[in-house]
C-alpha positions, 0 to 999 in steps of 0.5 A, a space after each residue: 907197317 901200318 899200325 891203328 893204336 885205339 884209345 879211348 878218353 873218359 870224362 875227366 880228360 884220362 887217356 886209355 890205349 885199349 888195343 893196338 894193330 899192326 901189319 906190313 906189307 898187306 893190301 888195304 882190304 886185309 889191313 881193314 879186316 884186322 883192324 876191325 878184328 882188333 876193334 871187335 876183340 876189344 869191344 869198341 867203336 871208335 867214333 873217330 880214325 885218323 890216318 898219317 897225311 901221306 896216306 892221302 897221297 895219289 900215286 900212278 893215279 890210283 886211289 890214295 890208301 886214305 881213300 882206299 880205306 874209306 872205300 866201303 867196298 874196299 876198307 869201309 873204315 871212314 878216316 881223316 888226315 891226322 895232325 902231324 905236329 911233331 914237337 907238341 905230340 911228344 910234349 903232350 905224351 910226356 905230359 900225359 905219362 907224368 907220375 907228378 900230378 899231386 894236386 891235379 883234380 882231373 888225374 884222380 887216384 887208383 883205389 889205394 888212393 895213389 896218383 896215376 898218370 893220364 895216359 894208362 895202357 890195357 894190360 896184355 893189349 899195347 905190346 908195340 907200344 910198350 916196346 916203343 915208348 922206353 926206348 925211344 931216344 931224342 934225336 942230337 941237338 932237337 927236341 925230336 924223337 929219331 925217326 926209328 922204330 916208332 910206328 906205335 908211338 907215332 900212331 898214339 901221337 895222331 890219337 893224342 893230337 886228334 884232340 886239343 888240350 884246350 878248346 879252340 876258337 872256331 876258324 872259318 871253314 875251308 872245303 878244301 881242308 880234308 880234316 875239317 870236312 871229315 870231322 863235319 861229317 863224322 859230327 853229323 853222323 853222331 846226331 843222326 845216329 843218336 836220333 835214329 838208334 835208342 841202344 848201341 854199343 860202347 862208344 870210344 871218343 877217339 882213335 889214331 891210327 
């Protein structure tokens, strides 16, 4: 299945799963149309989209799935290769879902003053994630999640991994790194859009698919 998880981050580091999309055995053009429809219904304008690295592999000299999604005449959804660190991704999701946040100034309480996890879900929009998260099992003898019924939580992991928990020192640029090229391209476009547009739709800072 192809899955996109739409995630937003607020100014104090709380993550919100806004919506999700999932479909199987459809051509890229129809998958892209379904994703656009989901984003329109959520009234969200993603600033980034990430795909699993294997989506960028070419087969039989055909353009990769990632290239087709980014092609204006096919998917028209610009994407970059996701970070796939499995163990660190699961750890971060576990930390964000922890209810033990007393004393954490960034984990603000709800209206009643009760502390709540930093990772939150929009009600009625995340059925796949709500189904998979409680059923995720640790593979025996490892700290990794079993590769079984994990498409939605994988999408969430890509989204969470896209934003590091702490600032990272800049490294020497490498044009062969598709992820870095995509990130720089998105930043340049964001500045251009800000200069040319006085009003815009609400923008969500992160999307993982």
